[in-house]
N, C-alpha and C positions, 0 to 999 in steps of 0.2 A: 347386525352388521356382518354376519359371517359370510354371506354370499358376496357382499361388497369386498371384503378382505380377500376372499378367494379369487375374485375377478382381478384385483390389483396384482396379486401374486402371479397370475398367469399372464397378465399384460407385460410383465417384465421379462417373460421368456422370449418376447419379440424385441423389437428395437425401442419399445417403451416411449413411443411418441416421436422419436428422432427418425422420421421417415424420409428425410432428405437423402439423396444419393451423393451429395457433395460434402467433402471434408469440412468439419466445423472449424478447423484451424486455418488451413490454407485456402479454402473455398475454391480450389482448383481441381483437385484429384478426387476420384471416386472414394467414398467412405465405406470401408469394409470391416473395420475393427472397432471393438468396444472393450473398455476395461471395466470389469465388474467391481473394482475396488475404488476407482476414482469417483469423486462426487459429480453427479450429473449424468454419468453414463453416456456421454456424447459419442457419436460415430465419427471416426477419423480415418485417414489413409494410413498406409504402413509407415511412411516417412515421418509423419507427425506423431504417430504412436511411439516410434523409437525416440523421437525428440522429447516427448512428454515424459518418458520413463527412463531417461538417462540416469537419474538418481533414485529410481524406484524399481529395482530389478526383480522384486518378488511379488509384483502385482500379477493378477490373473487376467489373461486376454482371451477373447473369443472372436471368431471369424464368421461374418454373416455370409451364408451360402445362397442367399436369394430368398429362401423361405424359412430358414431356421439358422441358429447359431451352432457352431462347432468349436470345441475347445482347441486352443493353440497356445503358444508361449512366446515370450519375448525372445527366447533363444532361437525359435523358428523364424523370427523376423530379423535374425542376424544382429541383435542388439549386443554390444560389447560394453561392459561397464569398467570404467577406469578406477583402479585402486591407487592409494598413495597420494592422491591429489584431492584436496577438499572441494575444489570447484568442479571436479569431474571431467576436466578437460583432458584430452589425450596427451600421454607422455611421449616425448621424443624418443626415449629409449624404453621400450616395453617388451614384455613377452606375454603371449596369449595362452589361456588355459581354460578348459571347461571344468566346472566344479559342480558337485551335487550339494545343494543347500537345503537343509531341513528348516522349515519355518512353521509358524502356527497355522498357516493355510495350506500346507501340504509339502510335497517334495519337488524341488525345482532343479532344472539343469540350467546353469548360468555360465555364460562366457565372460571372463574377466581379463583385464589387461593389468599385469603387475608392473609397478613402476621400478625403473632401474636408474633413474637420474639422481636419486638420493642414496649415496653410499651407506652401507650398513643397515638399510631398512629391509629387513627380511620379509619374505612372503607372509609368514605367520603374523608378523606385526601389522602388516597392511590389512590383513583379514580381521584381526582383533580390533583395529581402529574403526572398522566398519561395523563393529558389534557382531561379528561372525566368529564363532569359536571353531578353530581348526581341529579336526580329529587327530592330527599328528603334527608335531612341530616341523618335521622334515618333509618337504614337497607335498603339502596337503592337497587332497583331492575331494575331501568331504568337510563340510562345515555345518554347524548348528547355530542358528541365530540366538543371541542372548534372550530375545523375547520368547522364543520357543522354549528355552531352558527354564525361564522364570515361570511360564505357564505350566510346564510339566511338573516342576518341583512343587508348586502350590497344589496342583491337582493330585499329585502323588501323596503329599503329606496330609491334605485335607480329605480327599476323596478316595485315597488308596488306588488311584489309577496306576497300574504298573507301566514300566518302560515298554514292555511288549505291546500292551493295549494302546498306549499313546502312539507308538510308531505305526501300529495297524490303522489307527484313526487318520494319521497323516496320509497313508496310502489310499484310504477310502476317499479322503477329500481330493486327492490328486486324480484318481481314476476310479470312480465308483462302479463302472461297468467292467473293469478288468480288461480293457482292450490293449493297454500298453504293457510292455515289459519294463517295470520300474527297477532301478538299481537297488540292491539290497544293502542298506547301510545300518541295519539294526544293531550289529555288534559295535560298530563305530559309535552309534548313538549312546549305547550303554556305557562305553568307556568315557565318553564326554560327560555323561551324567555323574559318574564317580568323581571326575576331576572338578566338575562344577560345584558339587556339594562341598568338596574340600576347600576350594578357593573362596566360596561364600562364607564358610565358617571362619577361615583365616582373616578375611576382610572385616567381618563383623567384630572379631576379637581385637582388631587394631594391630595385627601382626605386620601389615605393610607399613605402618607408621613407625614401628620400632626399628631402630638402626640395626639390631641383631637379626632382623628378618625372620623368615620361616624357621630357620635352624634354632632360633632362640625360644621357640615355643615350649612352654612348661607343661607338665602333666596336668590334665584337666582344664587347661586354660581356654579351650574352645567351647566349653560347656557354658550354657546360659545360667548365670547365678540367680538364685532366688533373692529378691530384694527385700522380702519381709523377714528373712532369717537374720540372726545377729551376725554382723561382720565387724569385729573390733577395729577401730581406726577408720571405719567407713560410715556406719550408721548407728553406732552406739554412743551414748553420752560419754563425756570425758571421764566422769567418776563412776562408770558403771560397775567397776570392781569393788567399790566401797558401799554399794547399796546394802540396806539391812537384809539379813538372811530371809526375812519374811517376804521380800520382793525379788529375791534372786531368781525365781522361776521365770521372770520376765526376760531374762537374758540366757536362757537355757536352750541349747541346741537339741532338736528332736530328730531322731533317725528311725525310720521304719524299714525293716528288712523282710524280703520274701523272695520266693523262687517261682518261676513261671516255666512250665514244661510244654507249653505250646509253641514258644519261639525256638524252634529247633534248627539244627543245621545238618544237612545231608553230607555225608562224606563224598568228596569229588576227587577222583583220581585223575590227575593231569600233569603233564610235563612242564607246563608254564609256571614260572615263579609267581607266588602269591605276594604281590607288592602291597604293603600297607602304607597308605597316605597319611594317616594320623595315628601313630603308635602311642596310644594312651593319652592323646591330647584332649579328648572330649569326655565321653561318659564311660566307654569301655576301658578297663584297666589295660596296661601294657602287657602284651601277650607273652613275650619271651620269659620275663621273670616270673610271671604268673604260672606258666607251664612248668618251669623248674620246680616251683613250690608244690603244685598239686600232684605231680608225678611221684613225689616221695610217699604219697599216701594211697597208692593204687590199690592196695589190698586191705585198707583199713575198714573195719566194720563199725558203724555207729551203735551206741548202746542206748536203749530207751528204758527209763525207770518210771515214766509217767504212763499215760494211756498210750495205746498203739497209734502213734502219730503217723500220718500219711507221709510226711516229709522224711522221717527216718526210714520208713518202709521203702520209699523211693530210693533212698541212698543205698540200700542194701540189695537192690535189684541188680542183676548182672547181664540181662539181655538187652543190649542197646545196639544191635547190629545195624550197620549202614549209617550211623549217625556220628558225626564228629562232635556234636554238642547236643545233649538231650534237653537243654533249656538254658535259661539264664537266671542269675540271682541279681537282685538290685536293691539299692538303698535310696530312699526318698526322704524329703523333709516334711515338716508338719503341713506345709502348703501344697503338698502333692506335686513336687517337682523332683526329678531325679538329681541325685548328688553328682558332682564331678568325680570321675573315676569310681562311680557307684554301680557299675554293671560288669558282670563277668560271666563267661560261659560255664556251664555245668557239663561234666563228662559222664558222671554216673550218679544220677540222683542229686539229692540236696546234702552233700557232705560238708562237715564242719570245716575242713581244710579250705574249701572254696569260699564258704561264708566268711571265714576269718580274714582272708586276703581282701575280698571286696569291701567288707565292712570297715576294716582299718584304713584301706586306701581312700575310702570316701570321707574319712575324717582327718586325713593328712592336712596340716595347716590350720586346723581348728584350734583357736586359742581361747575359747570361752571356758568358764570355770565349771559348768554344769552340763550334764548330758542325760537325756531321756531316750532310751533305745527300746523299740518294740520289735518283737519277733514271735511268730505263732508258736514256736517251741522254745521260748526263752528260758523256761524252767530247766530244760535239758542243755541248751546251747551254752548258757553262761555259767554252768557249773564249774567247768574247767577252762573257761575262756582265758583267764589271766595267765595261767601256766602255758597255754598254747601261744599266747601273744609273745611271751618272753623269748621264744625261739625264732621269731620272725625278725626281719631287718629292723634296726633301731629306729630308722626314720618313720616307720609305720606305727611305733608304739604310741598309745594314747598319752597325751600330755595332761589329761584331766585326772585329778585324784580319784582313786577307786571309790572313796566314800561319797563322791559327788556324781557317781554314775548310777542312775536308776534304770532297771530293766523290767519291762512289763510285757504282757501278752495282749494282742488286739482283742477288743471286746467280743467280736463275733466268734473268735477262736477259743476264748478262755472257757466258754460254757462247757465244752467237751472235755476239759482237763479234769484231773482229780480235784476233789473238794479242797485238798490241802494246798493246791496251787491258787485257788480263787482269791484268797486274801492278799498274799504277798505280791501277786502279779496283776491285780486289778487296777485299771486306770480310773475306775469310778472312785476308788478310795486312795488315790495317790495325790499327795499335796502338790499343787502347782500344775497339774496336768490339764486343767481346764476341761473342755469337752472333747479332747482328743480321743478318737476311737481306735487309732492305730491301723485302720483299714485303708488308708489313703493309697498305699502301694498296691493294694488289690484293685482299686478303682483305676489306677494307671494302666493296669494290664488291658483293660477294655480298649484303651486307645492303641496300645502297641499290638494287641493280638490281631487286629485287622490286617497287619502286614506280615503275619506269621507265615502264611502259605507262600508268599512271594520270596521272602528272605531265606526261606528254607533251602531253596534251590540255588542260591548265590554262592560265589566263592567266599571263603572265610573272611577276608578283609573287606570285600564289598558288602557283605552282610553286616559286619560291625559298623561300617561307615554309614550305611543306610539307617540302621537302628539309632545311631548317634544323631542323625538328621531328624528322625521322627521325635526323639526326646527333646532336642533343642526347639523344634517347632512347637511342641506341646507346651514347653516351658514359656516360650515367648507369648503364645496366645493367652496363657493364664496371667502373665504379667500385664498384658494390655487390658485384661478384664478384671484386674485385681481390685479396683475400686468397687465395682458392682458386687464382686464375690465377698469382700470383707464387709461391705455395707449391709448386705442381706444377713450375713452371720451376726453382725452387731445388733441389728434390729431384733432378731430372734433371741440373742443372748440377753439383751436388756430386759425383754419381756419375761423370759424364763427366770432370770436372776431375781426379778421382783416377785414373781409368783412363788418361787421356792424359798426366798427369804421370808416372805410373809407367812408361808405355810410353816416353816421351821420355827419362827418366833412364836406363833400361836401354839404349836405342838410342844415346844420347849416350856412355855409358861404353864401349860396344862400339866405336863409330867412333873415339873419341879414343885408344883403345889401338892402333888400326890406322893412323890417319892424323892424328896429333896436330897437325902443322904445317899440313897442308892444311886441316884443319877450322877451325883458328884463323883462317886467311886467309879462308876462306869466310864465317865469322861476321862478320868485319870488312867483307866485301863486302855482307852483308845490311844492316848498320848504315849503310853509306855509301849504299846504294840507298834506304833509308827516308828519307834526307834529300834525295836527288836522284833523282827518277824517270827522269831522262834516261839514267842509267847502265843497263847490262844487268841485266835482272831475274834475281835469283838463284833464283827459283822456277820458271823455264822453261829448258829445255835450250837451250844455245847451240851445241853441237857438231853437225856434219853428221849427218843421219839415216843409219842403217844401210841398206845396199843389199840388193837381193834376192839377189845372188850371195853376199854375206857370210852371209846367213841360211842359204842352201842349203849353203854350205861348213861352217858350224857343225853343221848337222844331219848331214851326211855324216861328219864327223869323229867325232861321238858314236856313230853307228851302227858305224863302223869299230872304235872302241875296244871297243864291246860285243861285236862279232864275234870280235876277237882274244882277249878274255877267255874267251869260250865255248869256244874251241879249246884253251886251255891248261888241262888238268885234271891235277892232281898225282896220282901213283900212291898209292893209299890206304895201302899197307903200308909205305911208306918210313919214316915216323915218325908220332908222335901228331899233330904239326902238319899233316903231309900228309894224315892221315886226316880231320881236321876240315875242312881247306881243301877236300878233295875233296867232302865232304858238302855244304858251303856252295855249291860251284860246281854240283853236281848239282841242288841245290834251286833255284838261279837258273835253270838250263836248264829244269827242270820248269815253273817259273812263266812263262818266256818262251814255251814251247810252249802252255801254257794260254791265255795272252793272245792268241797268234796264232789259235788255234782259236776263241776267243770273238769276236775282231774279224772274222775272215774266215769268216763263216757259210756262204758259197757258194764252193767251190774246184773247180778243174778236176782232171782226172786227174793231171796233173803235180804239182799241189799236194798231192793226197792221197798220191802216191808219196813226196814229200818228207817228209810227216808220218810215214809208216810207217818211213822210214829213220831219222828222228830218234828215234823211239820205240825202235827196235832198239838204237841207240847208247846211249840212256839206260838201257835195261834191262841192257846189258852192264856199264855203269859201276856200276849199282846192285848187280849180283852181285859185282863186285870189292869194293864197299864192304861187302857182307855178310861176305866173307872176312876183311876187316880188322877188322870188329866183333868177331869171335871172339877177336882178339888184344887189342884196346884196350877192349872192353866185354864181358868174359867173363860178367859177371853178367846181361847182357841176356836170356840164354836162360832165366833164371828167370821172366821176365815175358812174353816173346814168343818164339814159334817160327816159323820161316820155311820156306816150300816151296822147291822148286827154282827157281821163277820169280822168287824174291825177295819175294813177297807174304807177309804174315803168314798163319798158319793160320786165324785167325778171320775173315778177309775173303775174299770171292770174288776171282777173278782180276780184276786191274785193269790199265788202260793204264799205261804207264810214268810218265806225268806225274802220276798219282794215287797212286802207291805211296809210303807213308810211309817215311821214312829212319831214324827212331828214333835221331837224335843225342841227346846228353844234354839238349838243350833241348826235346825233343818233349813236347807237352802230355800224352801218354799216360804219360810217365815222371815227371810232376810229383810231387815228394815222395820219389821212389825213385832219384834220379840217382846217389847214392853207392853204392847196391847194384848198379845196372845198369852203372856205369862206375867212375870214380875221381875223387877231389877234384881231382887234377892236370888231368884231362881236362875237368872242369867249368870250372875256372879258365881253362884254355886257350881253350875255346869262348867263355867270357864275354868275354875280351879281344878275340877276333876279332869277336864280335857287336857289341861297342861300336864297334870300328873300322868295321865294316860299316854301322852306323847313321849314324855321322858322315859316311862317304863317300856314303851315299845322300842325306843332307841336302845335302851340297855339290853333288852332281849335280842334285838337285831345284832348288836355287837357281839353278844355271847354266842349266838348261832354262827356268825361269820368266823369267830375264833375256832369254834368246833369244826367248821368246814375246812379251815386252813390245816388243822391237825389231821383231819381225816384224809384230805387230799395228799398230804405228805406221806401218810402211812400207806395209802393205796399205791402211789408211785414207787415207793421203796420196797413194799413187801408183797403186793397182790399180783399174782401171775396166773395165767390159765383162764379159759372161758368161764368156767363155773364160778370161780372166785370173783372174777370181774363183774359178772352179772349181779352177784350178791352185793359187791361194793357199790355198783351203780345204783342199786335199790336204796341203800341208806344214804348215798349222796343225794339222790332225788328227794328223799325225805327231808334232809337238811335244807335243800334249796326251797322246798315248799314251805318249810317253817320260816325261812328268811323272807320269802315273798309275803307270807301272812303278817309278819311283824312290820314289814314296810307298808303294807296296806293299812294296818291299824294305825301306824304313825300318820299316814297321809289323811285318814279320816279325822283323827284327832286334831291335826293342824288345820284342816279345812274348817272344822267346827270352831276352832279358836279364832280363825280369821273372821268368821261370821259374827261371833259373839263379841270380840274385842275390836276388830278392825286392825289395820296396820299399826305397828308400834315397835317398841324396843324389844319386846319378847321375841321378835323374828330373828334377832341376832344369834340366839342359841337354838331356836327351833326353825331351821331354814327349810326351804323347799327341798324335798328329797327327790332328786332326779334318778332315772334308772342307772346312770353312770356312777351315782354315789353309793349304790348297794354293792359294795365290794369289800373284801377283807383288807386288813391293814397293809398287807404286802402284795395286794393285787394291783395290776395296772389296768387302765381303761381299755376296753376292747375297741379295736378299729372298726370302721363301718363295714368293711369287708368281713371281719370276724363275726360281727353281729348278724349279718345276713346269712353267713354260713351256719352259725349256731341256730338261727331261726329255721332254716331249711331242714336241718337235721332233726330238730325237735318236732317239727310238723310231720316229717316223714316217719317218726317213731311214735306219733300220737301223744306227744308230751306237750304241755303248755309252753308257749314261747317265753312267758314272763319268767324271771328268775334272777340269779345273781349275774351282774353285768361286768365282772372283772375276770382277768386272766391271772391265775396265781403265779407268783414269782417264787421259785423254789429256793432252798438254801443255797448260798453262794452267789454267783453272778449270772445274770441273763441279759440278753440284748434288750434294750429299752429302759434299763434302770436309770439312766441319766435324765430322762424326761418324765419319769413316773411321779405322780403326785398323790398325796394322801386324800382320801375322801374326808369331807368335813365332819362326818359322824365320829371320826376318831380324834380330830382336833378339839371337838366340843365335848369329848368324854371327860366328865369331872370326877369319875371314879366313885368309890364308896360302895361298889357292888361286891358280890361274893368272890368275884374273880381276882380282885386286887391282890389277895394274898397268895395266889397261885404262882409258883416260880416260873412256870412256862409262860404265863400271861405277862409277867414282869419282863422276862427276857425278850419276849416278842416285841413288847413296847420299846424297850431300850434299844434293840437292834434297829427297829424302824426309826427311832430318834437319831441314831448314829447315821443311818443312811440318808435321812432327811437333811441332817447337818452337812453331810458330804455333798449332797446334790446342791445345796445352797452355796457351799464354798466353791464347787467346781464351776458353777455358772457365773459367780462373781469373778473368779479367776479368768474365765473366758472373756468377759467384758474387758478386763484390763489387758489381757493378751492381745485381743484384736486391736484395741486402740494403740498399743505399743507397736504392733506389726505394721499398721498403717503409717505411724510416725517414722518407722525405720524405712519403709518403702519410699516415702517422700524424700527422706534424707539421702537415701541411696541415689535417687535420681539427680539430686543436686551435686552429689559427689561425682557421679558419672559424667555429668555435664562438664565439670571442671577437669575431669580426667581426659575427656575428648579434646577440650581446648588446649590442654598441655601437650597433646600429640600433634597439633597442627603444624608445628615447625621443627619436628625432630629429625628431619632428613634434609639438611641444608645442601648436601652434596648432590641431590637429585636434579634432573633437568627442570627448567622453568615450567614446562607443561605438567611434569609429574608433581612438582611442589604445589602447583595450583590445584590439581586433583586431590592430593592428600589433604590440603587445607580445606577445600570445599567439603570433602566427605566428613572430616572431623568436626568442622563448625556446624554442618547440617545436623549431625547427630547430637552435638551439644545443644543446639536449639530445640531439637525434638525432646531431649531429656528435660530441658527447662519447661517446655510446654506441658509435658506429661506431669511434672511435679506441680505446676500451677493448676492443671485440671484436677488432679487428685486433691490438692489442698482446698480448692473451691467446692468440690463435690463432697468432701468429708465434713 
């Protein structure tokens, strides 16, 4: 249809089928004019065109030149539009004036007639009642339509269209060829933008309904409140202060603080006064008192006792030439909305004096009993916070008891802190924190940073008001989408809570059966630490790290045990037990040879000679096994016949490592085991295969523990290329050993499934997936990490198979909250040599504590989300009643004004009720 559509577009460049030369209205005069905005696009004469557009002064008109259209305007047709009269009829006492009007479809020159028959009706009022905003209240010459301002504000906030770009687009719409000299009203438009933002904020906050008016606006009142946060007297239960301490986290206020050095402000030298339209009424703190405070600390240097934090380094920088603000600091809530009075400018990095003022101002009026505050350098910032607060104005002091204030570091930032900070400042191990990561304020910067380049060039007050508008818009969009946001989080939280609860229950039962007294003592240690962070952290290892020699010794002992087992092969004909054991040992030697050939793709002559010798020995043992099969599996000859080299007749000659052994568990004998052998032999192999699987699991767990200790040692102590090459060598040895153990377990389990079929035994001997082969403190690799690891190992000629976990080092790391234990650790029943090792015990206890913390955090998250949705719905109901109470608060206003106030209040009350109903139904 493309050609058809294109043809239709071009047809409209002519008269579009209206080919008659007679006016469509009067049918008398020649038709020369067409309106591009009126429906039908009929051709009319000049007089009828003026009549049609008596109340449509901003339509676009074009004049037919006989062969084509040329742009013209209603002003060129001498149209005069009457103001002050609803019917548009001419006033008996009027004054004419030409105005420049900015509308969504371009820039217009409009001739208007002001009414003077109504005393006291000012020109600006007549324009406002036309929904035209005058650029100045005295003798206006420029107006911007309300519709144009609405479109610009939405595009500015959502699409980051600047006022300059929007004005340029109006010029292009008016005259794309640049033939006309258009009046420059860009500065007038930008002034109107500022005023419009301020008036919209005042209107939405209900200031027009309040008898005290604009002057009665309180600090932070124009900010959009978060409905899911706790607001006593608004959305909390009547007895919320009496809830048990175990549930008090449901009514705790969460504040996240951070600085942004992209939202700067350039110093502008001007003689014009900087007029602030909303001094501290929205998100920015009031500037005058704030400036008096931070100027007292102009020469203060921050002290860093932790790692070299970038925030403190920024604070001590001195070169900020040409900038009146190097960035902003902000405070946001758990639901990623900026707090009222929660933003302030920074003059010299991220100094504590700035943070103190903004942090405390964002909490003014908070009357909850508990507070959870996160900040990326909380370990430094809150050290002397209480003494710094004491010198600030009393109305800014926290009303929350110090013992009820918890301070933490966001999860992504805590990893780079000193290990001593990990325990006390971790959200993963904080009671009542749920799955809060503390990084919400960072995600908010992504929204605000898109306006950074434009606000940098604005005047100080205009910049603050624009940022206020962006913050309010972001908050409102999140409120509108709150149901979807919380629903998604709840579905995920319920799933994760179930997974981690079941995982912890199984792991807890397993450890309590092995270490009942030790685990009880460790649990008491956790409770004591949560009350006193000066005690050793139970989530971090306290024993000395394993040494390189110990790792090498462990690897050597494992290899020695494997070599001894390979040398001891029972004589197949001694008994049925010897026959099956011999088959299992030959199978293990075949697999070992296969692994060696696969790993060492390039071998020298000596290596090839060794492989040939091993194949000879294997073939000899297989031939001995064939003789024993005649005795213990006489029925096998009914299904398979063998040649003299031990290979089946139906297969070509094979290397010894590839020759099938045809034990009762061989897949080729599935379903005919009893005819090929006997029930006693099947039961015997079944018992041996079960023991083989359990032994392989124990060996796998032992190797993975060794791998954990080795990796920790390498990260902590190994530096330099030569040392790293050696470390990589024994790490690969460990990985190969783990892969061999996993392969042995899988062979044993596959054999069991053939011998026994599905049954209860599968509860303890589960399918071993690649993701299950990981140490107790490893997390599952993401798909991207798996692909990257595979590419690297292929590039270095290493096998792709291996351990499929990413080690979590001591302390905290990102991803801890969603990490799960592999089932191989939950099904570990102990009894091995490692149970008495203090390192093994501590490793198990730490993972038990972390699993318990994960289960608790996810359960808390479910309760928190449900409570947040309840609060949001209750807030809507309260807000609806609040608007209804505002409907009649100005009885002294004119009838028209009272009607408008009532209509606006009741409309918003209805919208709030509808939102509450929609949320309740959707929840």
